[in-house]
Backbone bond lengths (Angstrom), bond angles and torsions (degrees), N, CA, C in turn:
res aa  C-N    CA-C-N  psi(-1)  N-CA   C-N-CA  omega(-1)  CA-C   N-CA-C  phi
1 M - - - 1.548 - - 1.594 105.95 -
2 N 1.302 117.64 -45.87 1.464 128.50 -178.53 1.555 103.67 -51.28
3 D 1.326 114.76 -55.04 1.410 123.08 -168.93 1.537 109.76 -61.52
4 Y 1.337 120.17 -44.25 1.315 133.88 169.34 1.532 114.96 -50.25
5 L 1.267 116.80 -45.80 1.506 124.54 -174.35 1.664 103.93 -79.37
6 D 1.190 113.97 -26.97 1.545 117.00 178.49 1.561 103.20 -76.68
7 R 1.232 126.98 -44.57 1.433 128.83 -174.94 1.598 103.50 -65.61
8 L 1.298 115.27 -43.47 1.515 121.19 -175.08 1.554 105.66 -69.28
9 S 1.199 120.83 -43.48 1.497 120.13 176.38 1.472 113.07 -63.20
10 G 1.263 119.62 -36.25 1.404 124.79 176.28 1.501 107.51 -66.83
11 R 1.233 121.39 -47.69 1.546 127.08 -179.02 1.666 105.51 -54.30
12 V 1.331 111.55 -51.00 1.369 117.17 -175.87 1.650 110.40 -59.51
13 E 1.323 116.72 -48.21 1.421 125.83 172.78 1.500 111.28 -54.26
14 D 1.265 121.73 -48.70 1.506 125.47 175.03 1.593 110.74 -61.55
15 L 1.194 120.61 -42.62 1.481 120.24 178.45 1.627 106.65 -65.32
16 K 1.218 112.84 -42.23 1.532 114.76 -179.52 1.496 111.61 -61.61
17 Q 1.309 113.36 -36.82 1.481 115.00 -174.74 1.481 107.72 -79.78
18 R 1.326 124.35 -28.01 1.518 127.50 175.06 1.404 109.73 -63.06
19 V 1.476 116.82 -50.13 1.430 124.21 -175.98 1.600 110.56 -65.16
20 A 1.281 118.41 -37.90 1.411 120.37 176.26 1.470 115.85 -71.81
21 N 1.280 115.00 -37.96 1.582 120.11 171.78 1.534 115.00 -65.78
22 E 1.258 113.92 -35.77 1.493 116.86 179.01 1.647 108.35 -72.08
23 A 1.298 111.27 -33.86 1.627 112.59 -179.45 1.620 108.32 -75.15
24 Q 1.261 112.62 -24.22 1.548 117.00 -172.58 1.610 111.34 -81.24
25 Q 1.253 115.02 -14.13 1.540 121.01 -178.93 1.489 105.87 -70.17
26 V 1.371 115.56 139.64 1.488 126.53 -173.96 1.542 102.59 -61.45
27 A 1.259 122.05 -44.29 1.490 119.68 178.36 1.542 120.32 -67.55
28 A 1.278 116.78 -5.36 1.447 124.61 -176.02 1.582 109.40 -63.57
29 T 1.300 108.59 -32.63 1.554 112.82 -176.90 1.600 113.99 -55.52
30 D 1.323 115.73 -30.33 1.488 115.45 168.79 1.345 115.59 -71.22
31 R 1.281 122.59 -32.08 1.521 120.15 179.31 1.535 109.13 -89.90
32 M 1.266 120.84 -14.54 1.478 125.60 -177.89 1.520 107.61 -121.77
33 P 1.293 120.68 89.41 1.398 116.95 -176.97 1.692 114.94 -71.83
34 W 1.397 112.43 -11.20 1.402 117.19 171.35 1.414 117.36 -61.65
35 R 1.380 117.34 -26.54 1.477 126.05 -176.98 1.472 109.12 -68.88
36 R 1.420 121.47 -27.61 1.388 124.57 -177.72 1.476 114.34 -58.91
37 A 1.301 110.26 -29.49 1.661 119.06 179.35 1.441 112.83 -75.42
38 L 1.373 118.67 -9.91 1.440 115.67 -174.77 1.530 109.45 -88.52
39 P 1.293 116.75 157.69 1.452 122.01 174.84 1.537 113.37 -66.09
40 P 1.277 121.53 149.85 1.392 125.74 -170.56 1.499 111.89 -65.69
41 D 1.448 118.15 -28.49 1.355 125.62 -172.58 1.517 113.18 -96.30
42 I 1.326 115.38 18.81 1.621 118.07 -174.82 1.441 105.19 -70.51
43 D 1.265 115.18 144.13 1.420 123.03 177.80 1.542 112.75 -77.07
44 E 1.347 116.26 145.02 1.466 123.03 -179.19 1.474 116.51 -50.93
45 E 1.344 114.36 -42.30 1.495 120.06 -178.15 1.568 113.67 -58.03
46 L 1.399 110.69 -41.51 1.532 113.65 176.02 1.505 110.48 -67.42
47 I 1.249 118.67 -41.19 1.445 120.31 176.88 1.472 112.50 -55.43
48 G 1.352 118.81 -39.78 1.437 123.35 178.67 1.459 106.03 -67.11
49 D 1.367 113.96 -51.70 1.565 115.66 -176.36 1.516 114.46 -57.04
50 L 1.296 116.90 -37.25 1.498 123.59 172.50 1.457 112.95 -61.38
51 A 1.384 118.10 -44.23 1.482 121.85 -178.86 1.579 108.92 -66.44
52 V 1.383 114.68 -40.63 1.541 117.57 -179.33 1.459 109.12 -62.79
53 W 1.498 114.96 -43.14 1.420 118.58 177.61 1.504 117.35 -54.82
54 R 1.273 115.55 -47.31 1.418 127.00 179.89 1.441 108.72 -63.54
55 A 1.287 117.26 -49.41 1.525 116.39 -176.61 1.656 108.09 -66.58
56 A 1.266 114.12 -40.73 1.500 117.27 175.90 1.566 115.15 -52.04
57 H 1.330 107.91 -36.12 1.537 109.78 -170.80 1.541 102.56 -110.94
58 G 1.264 128.91 17.00 1.445 127.35 169.99 1.423 111.30 66.80
59 I 1.232 121.81 35.88 1.553 126.10 -174.48 1.597 101.99 -87.74
60 P 1.256 112.93 121.13 1.521 119.10 -176.00 1.578 108.03 -66.28
61 P 1.311 118.57 149.11 1.485 121.64 178.19 1.619 112.19 -61.38
62 T 1.246 114.83 -23.79 1.397 118.54 179.36 1.482 118.04 -77.58
63 E 1.367 115.49 -14.08 1.499 119.09 171.26 1.553 110.76 -69.77
64 P 1.277 115.80 112.97 1.446 125.09 -174.74 1.477 119.75 -59.12
65 R 1.384 119.96 -32.47 1.456 126.20 -179.73 1.480 113.42 -72.59
66 P 1.299 115.56 124.99 1.515 119.48 -174.75 1.567 112.36 -45.49
67 T 1.303 115.70 -40.37 1.521 116.62 -175.94 1.459 108.95 -102.94
68 G 1.279 125.11 6.51 1.468 129.34 -176.96 1.500 112.46 71.40
69 P 1.356 117.91 -166.10 1.376 121.72 -178.30 1.543 116.81 -61.19
70 P 1.290 125.80 162.44 1.422 123.25 177.01 1.458 110.23 -62.44
71 M 1.362 120.30 135.86 1.418 124.82 173.64 1.514 114.49 -83.26
72 K 1.309 117.49 140.33 1.468 119.19 -178.61 1.669 111.29 -81.53
73 E 1.262 113.12 -40.49 1.397 117.46 -177.76 1.484 113.39 -62.47
74 L 1.377 118.84 130.53 1.421 119.97 -166.75 1.600 114.46 -62.67
75 D 1.174 119.50 -43.67 1.512 125.01 176.30 1.514 112.58 -60.46
76 A 1.336 116.51 -44.22 1.380 123.14 177.55 1.501 110.71 -65.97
77 S 1.211 119.12 -44.31 1.573 122.99 178.51 1.421 111.51 -70.43
78 R 1.254 127.14 -27.92 1.452 126.98 166.06 1.438 117.20 -64.33
79 H 1.283 115.92 -45.75 1.461 122.51 174.95 1.558 107.67 -67.98
80 Q 1.238 122.28 -43.62 1.477 122.43 175.24 1.437 116.15 -53.26
81 A 1.445 112.78 -44.94 1.423 117.40 179.23 1.562 115.08 -67.46
82 R 1.270 113.19 -21.81 1.652 115.39 176.98 1.467 113.08 -79.36
83 L 1.374 117.05 -24.89 1.443 117.72 179.16 1.447 115.60 -64.72
84 P 1.300 122.63 -52.31 1.425 118.86 175.30 1.492 114.11 -63.11
85 G 1.311 120.90 -24.19 1.525 123.15 178.05 1.523 102.72 -64.84
86 R 1.232 123.20 -23.09 1.587 117.76 178.28 1.488 113.68 -82.53
87 L 1.381 116.84 -5.81 1.407 118.67 -178.97 1.609 112.05 -73.98
88 S 1.328 112.87 -29.14 1.444 110.68 179.60 1.589 105.78 -134.99
89 P 1.365 115.43 165.62 1.484 120.26 -177.64 1.460 105.71 -74.35
90 P 1.356 114.17 161.22 1.449 122.00 -177.15 1.559 108.82 -73.40
91 P 1.213 123.67 149.32 1.357 121.87 178.24 1.620 113.17 -66.88
92 P 1.246 120.51 158.40 1.451 122.15 -177.22 1.609 107.66 -60.04
93 S 1.243 113.98 141.35 1.543 116.21 178.49 1.462 108.98 -56.29
94 G 1.323 112.13 143.52 1.465 120.99 174.40 1.595 111.80 87.89
95 S 1.323 117.53 -10.19 1.360 119.20 178.77 1.536 113.27 -93.24
96 R 1.333 116.77 137.31 1.441 122.82 -175.02 1.560 108.81 -113.74
97 T 1.347 113.69 118.07 1.462 114.77 -179.18 1.551 109.97 -126.54
98 T 1.266 116.94 161.12 1.324 121.82 177.47 1.543 113.96 -82.28
99 P 1.281 119.86 142.28 1.528 113.76 179.45 1.540 108.87 -65.83
100 N 1.423 113.62 134.76 1.433 111.47 173.07 1.552 117.04 -137.09
101 T 1.385 115.96 12.13 1.412 119.74 167.61 1.566 108.56 -117.28
102 E 1.287 114.57 157.91 1.519 117.10 174.27 1.409 116.78 -41.81
103 G 1.470 108.67 -53.08 1.565 109.98 -179.53 1.462 116.25 -60.89
104 E 1.423 115.51 -32.58 1.559 113.71 -174.78 1.485 101.80 -76.66
105 R 1.278 125.37 -36.26 1.433 122.16 179.35 1.455 113.26 -65.81
106 L 1.271 119.98 -40.42 1.448 121.46 170.65 1.428 116.82 -60.79
107 Q 1.343 115.74 -41.62 1.442 117.65 172.96 1.647 117.66 -69.29
108 A 1.258 114.39 -27.60 1.456 115.25 167.59 1.415 115.30 -72.78
109 R 1.232 125.94 -40.67 1.424 131.19 172.02 1.625 110.12 -54.47
110 Q 1.327 114.94 -48.16 1.390 117.57 -177.26 1.616 111.03 -70.47
111 R 1.255 115.20 -40.28 1.538 117.24 170.11 1.516 114.78 -53.96
112 R 1.363 116.84 -46.97 1.564 123.12 171.81 1.477 110.52 -55.77
113 A 1.316 110.99 -48.68 1.544 110.16 -177.96 1.453 116.98 -65.54
114 E 1.332 117.13 -32.76 1.518 126.40 178.43 1.526 101.55 -68.95
115 R 1.304 124.84 -52.23 1.342 125.93 -177.70 1.573 110.68 -56.30
116 H 1.413 116.54 -40.23 1.480 114.80 177.28 1.321 111.94 -70.76
117 R 1.487 130.30 -35.64 1.265 128.93 175.26 1.557 114.13 -61.07
118 L 1.295 114.89 -37.99 1.421 119.04 178.58 1.566 111.96 -64.35
119 R 1.377 112.81 -43.31 1.472 120.10 178.31 1.565 111.56 -58.44
120 E 1.385 114.05 -42.03 1.364 121.75 -172.36 1.597 109.83 -70.72
121 G 1.299 112.53 -28.73 1.467 116.42 -175.82 1.560 114.52 86.88
122 P 1.275 120.39 -178.05 1.464 121.20 -174.27 1.523 108.42 -61.30
123 S 1.330 110.45 146.54 1.381 115.79 176.76 1.554 110.29 -78.70
124 L 1.418 118.35 170.20 1.415 124.72 178.82 1.586 101.21 -61.84
125 G 1.262 113.55 140.61 1.444 116.84 178.72 1.493 107.71 -153.25
126 A 1.357 117.69 -149.38 1.348 121.89 -173.54 1.529 109.89 -70.61
127 S 1.374 118.71 -23.42 1.455 121.43 -176.70 1.513 107.66 -82.00
128 G 1.305 124.91 -7.23 1.399 122.50 177.16 1.578 112.63 94.90
129 P 1.307 118.27 -173.12 1.411 121.49 176.47 1.597 113.64 -60.79
130 R 1.302 121.78 159.90 1.418 119.54 178.67 1.655 97.05 -93.24
131 R 1.410 109.35 159.26 1.407 114.91 -178.75 1.616 105.21 -140.80
């Protein structure tokens, strides 16, 4: 079983590398319109990460947003929000800006939702209602 999982893991890593390498090619912009929205000085690793994200979530190449439509699943949406954050350097500490990119707006919504969940306390679960 362990040998099987090692081979499977190697296969997944190989596919991930192939997707990333294909997206990093200069001519890929013609095949991947989403790359046109990226800044010209973007690093190759992020291009590869975006391509792997898109492939893993079945986002078509014609979808213009670099990370595709907003994900509904919490863990996926958290990771999705981090990807655009890597497109630009963080603002200087102490400065407060309004979100102006899709990724920043998504991150702001997620932070508000998380704060709301924390204020509401634990949800109903196996332990029953809070008293």
